[in-house]
C-alpha positions in Angstrom: 85.8 92.2 106.0 88.7 90.5 104.1 92.1 92.2 104.4 92.7 94.6 101.6 95.6 93.8 99.3 97.5 96.6 97.5 97.5 94.6 94.3 93.7 94.3 94.2 91.5 96.9 92.7 89.3 97.7 95.7 88.7 101.3 94.8 87.6 100.7 91.2 85.0 98.2 92.5 83.6 100.5 95.0 83.4 103.3 92.4 81.4 101.0 90.1 79.0 100.2 93.1 78.6 103.9 93.7 77.2 104.4 90.2 75.4 101.1 90.0 77.5 99.8 87.1 78.9 96.6 88.6 75.9 94.4 87.7 76.2 95.6 84.0 79.9 94.8 83.9 79.2 91.4 85.5 76.7 90.6 82.8 79.1 91.6 80.0 81.7 89.3 81.5 79.4 86.3 81.8 78.1 86.8 78.2 81.7 87.0 76.9 82.6 83.9 78.9 79.7 82.1 77.1 81.1 83.2 73.7 78.4 85.9 73.0 79.1 88.8 70.6 78.3 92.5 71.4 76.9 94.5 68.5 75.4 97.3 70.7 78.0 98.6 73.2 77.8 102.3 72.6 74.6 102.6 74.5 76.4 101.4 77.7 79.5 103.4 77.0 77.5 106.6 76.6 75.2 105.9 79.5 75.1 108.6 82.2 76.3 106.3 84.9 79.3 105.1 82.9 80.4 108.6 82.0 80.2 109.8 85.6 82.1 106.7 86.8 84.8 107.4 84.2 85.2 110.9 85.6 85.6 109.5 89.1 88.1 106.9 88.0 90.4 109.3 86.0 90.3 112.2 88.5 92.3 110.0 91.0 95.1 109.7 88.4 97.7 112.5 88.7 98.1 112.4 85.0 94.6 113.9 84.6 95.9 117.2 85.8 98.4 117.4 82.9 97.0 119.5 80.1 96.8 118.3 76.5 96.9 120.4 73.3 93.7 122.2 74.4 95.4 123.4 77.6 92.6 121.8 79.8 92.7 119.3 82.6 90.3 117.4 84.8 89.5 120.5 87.0 87.8 122.0 83.9 85.5 119.1 83.7 85.0 119.0 87.5 83.7 122.5 87.4 80.9 121.7 85.0 77.6 120.2 86.0 77.1 116.4 85.5 74.4 117.1 82.9 76.7 119.3 80.9 79.5 116.7 81.0 77.2 113.8 79.9 75.8 116.0 77.1 79.2 117.1 75.9 80.7 113.5 75.9 77.7 112.3 73.8 78.0 115.2 71.4 81.8 114.7 70.9 81.3 111.0 70.1 78.1 111.0 68.1 77.0 114.6 67.6 79.2 115.5 64.6 78.2 114.5 61.0 81.8 113.4 60.5 81.8 111.2 63.6 84.2 111.3 66.5 87.4 113.3 65.9 89.8 113.3 68.7 92.0 116.4 69.2 95.8 116.1 68.5 97.8 114.2 71.0 100.6 116.2 72.7 103.9 114.3 72.3 106.4 114.5 75.2 109.8 112.7 75.3 110.6 111.0 78.6 114.3 110.5 79.3 115.4 106.8 79.8 118.3 105.6 81.9 120.4 104.7 78.9 120.3 108.3 77.6 117.6 107.7 75.0 114.0 109.0 75.3 110.6 107.3 75.3 107.8 109.0 73.5 104.7 109.7 75.6 101.4 110.8 74.1 99.1 113.1 76.2 95.6 113.2 74.8 93.2 116.0 75.6 91.2 115.6 78.8 87.9 115.0 77.0 89.5 112.3 74.8 90.9 110.7 78.0 87.4 110.7 79.5 86.0 109.0 76.4 88.8 106.4 76.4 88.0 105.7 80.1 84.3 105.2 79.2 85.3 102.7 76.5 87.9 100.9 78.7 85.3 100.3 81.5 83.0 98.5 79.2 85.5 96.6 77.1 87.6 95.3 80.1 85.0 92.8 81.4 84.5 91.5 77.9 88.2 91.1 77.3 89.0 89.6 80.8 86.7 86.7 80.0 88.7 85.9 76.9 92.2 86.7 78.0 94.8 84.0 78.9 95.8 83.3 82.5 99.5 83.7 81.4 99.4 87.5 81.0 99.8 89.7 84.0 100.3 93.3 82.8 97.7 96.1 83.1 94.9 93.7 84.2 92.7 93.9 87.3 93.9 91.9 90.2 97.2 91.0 88.5 100.7 92.4 89.2 104.4 92.1 88.8 104.5 90.0 92.0 102.2 87.4 90.4 104.4 87.2 87.3 107.5 86.8 89.4 105.8 84.0 91.4 105.0 82.2 88.2 108.5 82.6 87.0 109.9 81.1 90.2 107.6 78.1 89.8 108.7 77.5 86.3 112.4 77.4 87.3 112.2 75.8 90.7 109.2 73.4 90.6 108.9 72.5 86.9 112.6 72.8 86.3 112.4 74.6 82.9 115.8 76.2 82.9 116.0 77.4 79.3 114.4 80.9 79.1 113.8 82.6 75.8 113.9 86.4 76.3 111.9 88.0 73.5 111.9 91.7 72.5 109.5 93.1 69.9 110.9 96.1 68.1 108.9 99.3 69.0 105.8 97.3 69.9 103.5 100.2 70.8 104.6 102.1 67.7 104.1 99.3 65.3 100.8 97.7 66.2 98.9 96.9 62.9 95.5 98.7 63.1 93.7 96.4 60.7 94.9 93.4 62.6 93.8 94.9 65.9 90.3 95.6 64.7 90.0 92.0 63.4 91.2 90.7 66.8 88.6 92.8 68.6 85.9 91.5 66.3 87.0 87.9 67.1 86.7 88.7 70.8 83.0 89.5 70.3 83.4 93.3 70.2 81.3 93.8 67.1 79.8 97.2 67.5 80.8 98.9 64.2 80.3 102.4 65.7 82.6 101.6 68.6 85.3 100.1 66.3 85.1 103.3 64.2 85.7 105.4 67.3 88.7 103.2 68.3 90.2 103.5 64.8 89.8 107.3 65.1 91.7 107.1 68.5 94.5 105.1 66.9 94.9 107.5 64.1 94.6 110.7 66.1 97.2 113.3 65.0 100.3 113.8 67.1 101.7 117.2 67.8 105.4 116.9 68.1 107.6 119.0 70.5 108.7 121.2 67.6 105.1 122.0 66.7 104.8 119.8 63.6 101.9 117.4 63.2 102.1 113.7 62.2 99.4 111.2 61.3 100.1 107.7 62.5 99.1 104.7 60.4 100.2 102.1 62.9 100.8 101.8 66.7 98.8 102.6 69.8 99.2 106.0 71.5 101.6 105.6 74.5 100.0 107.5 77.4 96.4 106.8 76.2 94.2 105.2 78.8 92.9 102.5 76.4 96.4 101.7 75.0 97.4 99.0 77.6 94.1 97.1 77.0 94.5 97.3 73.2 98.1 96.0 73.6 96.8 93.0 75.6 94.2 92.3 72.9 97.0 92.3 70.2 99.2 89.8 72.2 96.3 87.7 73.6 96.4 85.7 70.4 100.1 84.8 71.0 99.3 83.7 74.6 96.7 81.3 73.4 98.8 80.0 70.6 101.7 79.2 72.9 99.2 77.6 75.3 97.9 75.3 72.5 101.4 74.0 71.8 101.7 72.3 75.2 99.7 73.5 78.3 96.3 73.3 76.5 97.2 70.9 73.7 94.3 68.7 72.5 95.9 65.7 74.3 95.6 67.6 77.6 92.0 68.3 76.9 91.4 64.6 76.2 93.4 63.0 79.1 93.2 65.8 81.8 90.8 65.4 84.7 89.3 67.7 87.3 90.3 66.9 90.8 89.0 68.3 94.1 91.7 69.2 96.6 90.2 70.5 99.8 87.6 73.2 98.9 89.1 74.0 95.5 88.9 72.1 92.2 91.9 71.9 89.8 92.5 70.5 86.4 95.1 67.7 86.6 97.3 67.6 83.4 100.0 65.2 84.8 98.9 62.1 82.8 98.6 64.1 79.6 102.1 65.6 80.0 103.6 62.2 80.5 102.1 61.1 77.3 103.2 64.2 75.4 106.8 63.9 76.6 107.0 60.7 74.6 106.1 62.6 71.4 108.0 65.2 69.4 106.0 68.0 70.9 108.0 70.8 72.4 107.3 71.7 76.1 106.9 75.5 76.4 105.2 78.0 78.8 104.7 81.7 78.4 104.7 84.4 81.0 103.8 87.9 79.7 103.7 91.3 81.2 102.4 93.8 78.5 105.0 93.5 75.6 107.6 91.9 77.8 107.4 88.1 77.8 109.5 85.0 78.5 109.0 81.5 77.2 110.3 78.6 79.3 111.6 75.3 77.7 113.0 72.0 78.9 116.3 71.9 76.9 118.3 74.0 74.4 117.1 72.1 71.4 113.4 72.8 72.2 114.3 76.4 73.0 116.0 76.9 69.6 113.1 75.5 67.7 110.6 77.4 69.8 112.4 80.7 69.3 112.4 80.2 65.6 108.7 79.2 65.5 107.5 82.1 67.7 109.6 84.7 65.8 108.0 83.5 62.6 104.5 83.4 64.0 104.8 87.0 65.4 106.0 88.2 62.0 103.4 86.5 60.0 100.3 86.7 62.3 100.8 89.9 64.2 102.9 91.8 61.5 105.5 92.7 64.1 109.3 92.3 64.1 111.3 90.5 66.8 114.6 92.2 67.6 117.3 89.6 66.9 119.9 91.5 68.9 117.8 91.5 72.1 116.2 88.1 71.7 118.3 85.4 73.3 118.2 81.9 75.0 119.5 81.8 78.5 120.4 78.8 80.5 119.6 80.0 84.0 121.8 77.3 85.5 124.8 79.2 84.2 123.8 82.9 84.0 121.1 85.3 85.0 117.9 86.0 83.0 116.4 89.5 83.3 112.7 90.0 83.6 110.7 93.1 84.9 113.8 94.6 86.5 114.9 91.4 88.2 117.8 89.1 87.4 116.9 85.5 88.0 118.9 82.2 87.9 118.9 78.9 89.7 121.7 77.4 91.8 122.1 73.8 93.0 121.0 72.9 96.6 121.3 69.3 97.6 119.5 67.4 95.0 117.5 70.2 93.4 117.8 73.7 92.0 116.5 76.8 93.8 115.9 80.3 92.6 118.4 83.1 93.2 117.3 86.6 92.2 118.1 90.2 92.7 117.9 93.6 91.1 119.3 93.6 87.6 122.6 95.4 87.2 121.4 98.3 85.2 118.4 98.9 87.5 120.6 98.6 90.6 123.1 101.1 89.3 120.3 103.5 88.4 118.5 103.3 91.7 121.8 103.7 93.6 122.6 106.8 91.6 119.2 108.3 92.2 119.3 107.7 96.0 122.9 109.0 96.3 121.8 112.2 94.4 118.8 112.6 96.7 121.1 112.0 99.8 123.1 115.0 98.6 120.0 117.1 98.5 119.3 116.2 102.1 122.6 117.6 103.1 122.2 120.6 100.7 118.5 121.1 99.9 117.7 122.4 96.5 116.4 126.0 96.0 113.1 126.7 97.8 113.1 123.2 99.3 113.5 122.3 103.0 115.6 119.5 104.4 112.4 117.9 105.7 111.0 117.8 102.2 114.1 116.2 100.8 114.1 113.5 103.5 110.4 112.7 102.8 111.2 112.5 99.1 114.2 110.2 99.8 111.9 108.0 102.0 109.3 107.6 99.3 112.0 106.4 96.9 113.2 103.9 99.5 109.7 102.5 100.0 109.2 102.3 96.3 112.3 100.2 95.8 111.6 98.0 98.8 107.9 97.4 97.9 108.8 96.4 94.3 111.9 94.3 94.8 111.2 92.7 98.1 110.3 89.4 96.3 113.9 89.1 95.1 115.7 86.4 97.1 118.9 88.5 97.4 117.3 91.8 97.9 119.0 92.4 101.3 122.5 92.1 99.6 121.6 94.6 96.9 120.0 97.0 99.4 123.0 96.8 101.7 125.2 97.9 98.8 123.0 100.9 98.2 122.8 101.7 102.0 126.6 101.8 102.4 127.0 104.2 99.6 124.2 106.5 100.8 125.4 106.5 104.4 128.9 107.4 103.3 127.6 110.4 101.3 125.4 111.6 104.2 128.2 111.3 106.8 130.6 113.2 104.7 128.3 115.9 103.7 126.6 116.4 107.1 130.0 116.8 108.9 130.6 120.2 110.4 133.0 121.8 112.8 130.8 121.0 115.7 130.5 117.3 114.6 128.3 115.2 112.3 124.7 116.3 112.0 123.7 112.7 111.2 122.4 111.3 114.6 120.9 108.1 115.9 118.0 109.7 117.9 115.2 112.1 116.8 111.4 112.2 116.6 108.9 109.5 117.5 108.1 107.0 114.8 104.6 106.7 113.4 102.7 103.4 113.8 103.4 102.3 110.2 107.1 103.3 110.7 107.3 101.2 113.9 105.8 98.2 112.1 108.3 98.5 109.3 111.5 99.9 110.8 110.9 99.7 114.6 113.5 96.9 115.1 116.2 98.5 113.0 119.3 100.1 114.5 120.1 101.7 111.1 117.6 104.6 111.4 119.2 107.9 111.3 118.1 111.6 111.7 119.4 114.9 110.7 119.9 116.9 113.9 117.0 119.1 114.6 114.6 117.3 112.3 112.1 114.7 113.7 111.6 112.9 110.4 113.7 109.7 110.3 115.8 108.7 107.2 114.6 105.2 106.3 117.3 102.5 106.2 117.0 100.9 102.8 119.1 97.9 104.0 116.5 97.0 106.6 114.5 94.7 104.4 113.6 91.0 104.3 112.8 88.8 101.3 109.1 88.2 100.8 107.8 85.2 99.1 105.9 86.4 96.0 102.1 85.9 96.1 100.6 83.6 93.6 97.6 84.7 91.4 94.4 83.2 92.7 92.2 82.3 89.8 89.1 82.5 92.0 89.7 86.3 92.5 87.6 88.1 89.9 86.3 91.6 89.7 83.3 90.6 87.6 81.7 87.8 89.6 80.0 87.9 93.0 82.2 85.1 94.5 85.4 86.6 93.0 84.7 90.0 94.4 84.1 88.6 97.9 87.8 87.6 98.0 88.7 91.3 97.3 86.2 93.2 99.3 82.7 92.9 100.7 79.8 94.9 99.2 79.3 98.4 100.5 77.5 98.0 103.9 75.3 101.0 103.0 71.7 101.7 102.1 71.9 101.1 98.3 68.6 102.8 97.7 69.9 106.1 99.1 73.2 105.7 97.3 71.4 105.1 94.0 69.1 108.1 94.6 72.2 110.3 95.3 73.9 109.2 92.2 70.8 109.9 90.1 69.9 113.3 91.6 70.1 116.3 89.3 72.9 118.7 90.1 70.7 121.8 90.7 73.6 124.0 89.3 76.3 122.3 91.4 79.5 121.0 89.8 80.5 117.5 88.7 83.1 117.4 91.6 80.4 118.4 94.1 78.0 115.6 93.0 80.7 113.0 92.9 82.1 113.9 96.4 78.6 113.4 97.8 78.9 109.7 97.0 82.3 109.5 98.6 81.1 111.3 101.7 78.0 109.0 102.0 80.4 106.0 102.0 83.0 107.6 104.3 80.3 108.6 106.8 78.8 105.1 106.5 75.5 106.6 105.6 75.3 108.6 108.8 74.9 112.2 109.7 78.2 113.9 110.5 76.7 115.8 113.5 74.5 113.3 115.3 75.7 110.0 113.9 72.2 108.9 113.1 71.7 106.8 109.9 69.9 108.5 107.0 66.7 106.9 106.0 66.0 108.8 102.8 68.0 110.9 100.4 65.6 113.8 100.9 66.8 114.4 104.5 70.5 114.7 103.5 72.0 118.2 103.3 75.4 118.7 101.8 77.1 121.3 103.9 80.2 123.4 102.9 82.3 123.9 106.0 83.7 127.1 104.6 80.7 128.8 102.9 80.9 129.5 99.1 80.4 133.3 99.8 83.6 133.2 101.9 85.6 131.5 99.2 84.8 127.9 100.1 85.3 125.4 97.3 83.1 122.4 96.3 85.8 120.0 97.3 85.8 116.8 99.4 87.8 118.4 102.3 85.3 121.2 102.5 82.1 119.1 102.5 80.1 117.0 105.0 76.7 115.4 104.9 74.3 116.4 107.7 70.6 115.9 108.5 68.5 118.8 107.2 67.0 119.5 110.6 70.4 120.9 111.7 70.6 123.5 108.9 68.7 126.2 110.9 71.3 125.9 113.7 74.1 126.6 111.2 72.6 129.7 109.5 70.6 131.5 112.3 72.3 134.4 114.1 69.6 135.6 116.6 70.4 134.2 120.1 66.6 133.8 120.8 66.0 132.0 117.6 69.0 129.7 118.2 67.8 128.9 121.7 64.3 128.0 120.4 65.7 125.7 117.7 68.1 124.0 120.1 65.2 123.3 122.5 63.0 121.9 119.7 65.9 119.6 118.5 66.8 118.6 122.1 70.5 118.8 121.2 73.1 117.4 123.7 76.5 118.7 124.6 78.3 116.6 122.0 76.1 117.7 119.1 76.4 121.4 120.3 80.2 121.1 120.2 80.1 119.9 116.5 77.5 122.6 115.5 79.7 125.3 117.1 82.7 124.0 115.3 80.9 124.3 112.0 79.6 127.8 112.9 83.2 128.8 113.7 84.4 127.8 110.3 81.5 129.9 108.8 82.6 132.9 110.9 79.4 132.7 113.0 79.2 133.2 116.8 79.0 130.1 118.9 75.7 128.9 120.5 75.9 129.4 124.3 
């Protein structure tokens, strides 16, 4: 099995396989790639399997436990039966004579580092579920039509890929004039009519679906002071479908920039496919030589959501490109570019900022190489946050332990290291933070008996050994076994390039992400289609997870299930004893072992044990389950 990568959406693919939706998404992708249109998408969106899959995908998101204006969250849906959930979703979308009417979105202001706030919209949980249903179906259609130059909020794409592409532009192609664009309040100013037209052009031509999306866009917003506003533009920040809609809006810009140079008609005419090893690539070299002799302006775009950079060969080209792109965005997308925040940067002289990184080039022998680090504002912010958390380690906040504060600090350290490790000067930036944090800890952990910050403590876990095992900077608080992670112990990592062959919607592309579930798909399909029998949505969904986690085998004897009928879902802690229908409290066992778990008579238990010919190992597992059910052990 290929090694899992954190940037690749393995979980989402497995979930789609659980509910048998992957083949449908693959077909949508292929049809979209062929230029087909889709006038009847609602039947797929409102299918039982797509709705159940949507529940599974959003319940893993912590945001689903945040209540909207109706005071409900994902647990309220999880407590209903699958049949009830499917019926209600269909009724909300199509049951009313007035059509779909989303409930008001709860507005919450999120503080920003500069003292300002960012508005966040929290839709009601049923509306979030419906948005997820729509997103799952639209994503494969859009992925087939999206440009390769966008990296934000797309499957199998990440910040790391965008940074890798940026480094290539600067270091390999030597495009040292970077235009930093900023669109004023992008998410708040998206033109709804323009967006609907763009979706139609992408082949999304289901009028009922477009009506539903327009209703989502114009859903009322409940402000913190209780007042209600009705938006006439923008996409709801916080909505599940909003990032996809944002990419649809700016996809037109991506392709227009591409057409000016990278995919100019001359390229299509003179470019040739070449085979290098096992892969095939499109050679544009000859075409580019021809184009450089013309008045055409060389330009490349790298976009992450609404944050994008355009790379040019010289200042003259950059000036003209900046003017042309600004005008195009204003006229075609009906959006305004901020003149104060939009600038041209010569990266040979100063840093350009992108996605929290500051990037420039410096001369080395006869070429220029990339030099990057954490941008100044971000560095100051992260240093302040870690210093404050270090103070909490020395003086835990109310009702919090020192161990909790250390664990929180460690999670912050890992977050910074994982994100910024692709910066070439990351070790310098992290050493700066480390010195400040250690000074605070030493000063605040001093006591009359000496400093409580010590070099030795508990044993490192395997993952901690792999990451920090060779570091001499690990410290402990005396009496606590949890180490304090050294943020300065970090090494630059070369950013990974996006592999075009990786694709969530083709068989070959998925093989590079993960292998198909090595399970009995007939049984898996039967489990997913079984009626709930009064059980909750969460119960039915967890059965699929358990079947996969147990590799299609009985938890007691380890024998593979041959049919779905012989599977019994067992609650470790019985429902009558307060046991919940949750993953941690459930296992799948063979039905023949059920009598052993419910019988109380010693004679009866002895008879059943003999008939089943259970061995010592099985008996141990059965007794463990009986113990959790407050039943006596079998002798």
